[in-house]
VEXDREN-2710 file (C-alpha; in Angstrom, 1 decimal):
% VEXDREN-2710
k/r/px/py/pz
1/MET/-16.8/4.0/-7.7
2/THR/-16.1/2.3/-4.7
3/PRO/-13.0/0.2/-4.3
4/PRO/-13.4/-3.7/-3.3
5/PRO/-12.3/-4.7/0.4
6/LEU/-8.8/-5.4/0.0
7/ASN/-9.7/-9.0/0.8
8/LEU/-12.1/-9.5/-1.9
9/ALA/-9.0/-7.8/-4.2
10/LEU/-6.6/-10.0/-3.4
11/GLU/-9.0/-13.1/-4.4
12/ASP/-8.3/-11.7/-8.2
13/LEU/-5.0/-12.3/-7.5
14/SER/-2.9/-15.4/-8.6
15/ALA/-1.3/-17.4/-6.0
16/ASN/1.7/-16.4/-7.9
17/ILE/1.5/-13.0/-7.6
18/LEU/0.4/-13.0/-4.1
19/ALA/3.9/-14.8/-3.3
20/ALA/5.8/-12.3/-5.6
21/VAL/4.1/-9.5/-3.3
22/LEU/4.6/-10.7/-0.1
23/GLN/8.5/-11.8/-1.1
24/ALA/9.2/-8.3/-1.9
25/ALA/7.7/-7.6/1.8
26/GLY/10.7/-9.7/3.2
27/VAL/8.5/-12.8/4.1
28/GLY/10.6/-15.8/3.9
29/GLU/8.8/-18.8/4.6
30/MET/5.6/-18.6/1.8
31/PRO/2.6/-20.4/2.7
32/LYS/1.4/-22.7/0.5
33/PHE/-2.1/-22.0/-0.2
34/LYS/-3.9/-19.2/-1.5
35/GLN/-5.8/-18.0/1.4
36/ASP/-2.9/-18.7/3.9
37/LYS/-1.3/-16.0/1.6
38/ILE/-3.9/-13.7/1.4
39/ARG/-4.3/-13.9/5.4
40/LEU/-0.8/-13.2/5.8
41/TRP/-0.9/-10.1/3.8
42/LEU/-4.0/-8.8/5.3
43/ASN/-1.9/-9.5/8.4
44/LEU/1.2/-7.4/7.0
45/VAL/-1.0/-4.4/5.7
46/GLY/-2.7/-3.9/8.7
47/ASP/0.2/-4.1/11.6
48/PRO/0.1/-0.9/13.2
49/LEU/4.2/-0.9/14.0
50/ARG/4.9/-2.0/10.3
51/ILE/2.8/1.0/9.3
52/GLN/4.8/3.4/11.4
53/ARG/7.9/2.3/10.4
54/ALA/7.2/2.7/7.3
55/LEU/6.1/6.8/8.1
56/ALA/8.8/6.9/10.1
57/GLY/11.3/6.3/7.2
58/LEU/10.0/9.0/5.3
59/SER/11.6/12.1/4.4
60/PRO/9.8/15.6/5.3
61/THR/9.4/15.7/1.8
62/GLN/7.9/12.6/1.1
63/ARG/5.6/12.8/4.0
64/ARG/4.3/16.0/2.6
65/ALA/3.4/14.4/-0.6
66/LEU/1.7/11.7/1.6
67/GLU/-0.2/14.4/3.4
68/ILE/-1.2/16.2/0.2
69/PHE/-2.6/12.8/-1.4
70/GLN/-4.4/12.1/1.9
71/ILE/-6.3/15.7/1.5
72/GLY/-7.3/14.8/-2.2
73/GLY/-9.5/11.9/-0.9
74/ASN/-6.7/9.3/-1.5
75/GLU/-8.0/9.2/-5.2
76/ILE/-6.5/11.8/-7.6
77/ARG/-5.5/11.6/-11.5
78/THR/-1.8/12.1/-11.6
79/ASP/-1.6/15.4/-13.6
80/LEU/-3.9/16.9/-10.6
81/PHE/-1.5/15.7/-8.1
82/ARG/1.7/16.7/-9.7
83/GLY/0.2/20.2/-9.7
84/ARG/-0.6/20.2/-6.2
85/LEU/2.8/19.0/-5.3
86/ALA/4.5/21.7/-7.1
87/ARG/2.4/24.3/-5.9
88/ALA/3.2/22.9/-2.5
89/GLY/6.7/23.0/-3.4
90/VAL/7.2/19.4/-3.0
END
């Protein structure tokens, strides 16, 4: 199954849920309308500097776990992922 584009997936969330996620991401001034919240979320997720900062903050073990997840095609059953982590010593 192919996941929907992020903007369409966000449409399914309520404005309150979007606000809670944005607040957890550190957004101080919350947009009033749902479409503005979606636009802000898409900007946060796609911001290359934010992604670089997040990656830079990973420990070597966390980075290795992310690499194993990506090698698995970014979709992997939990038990299979745990097995791969264990075999890699992560």
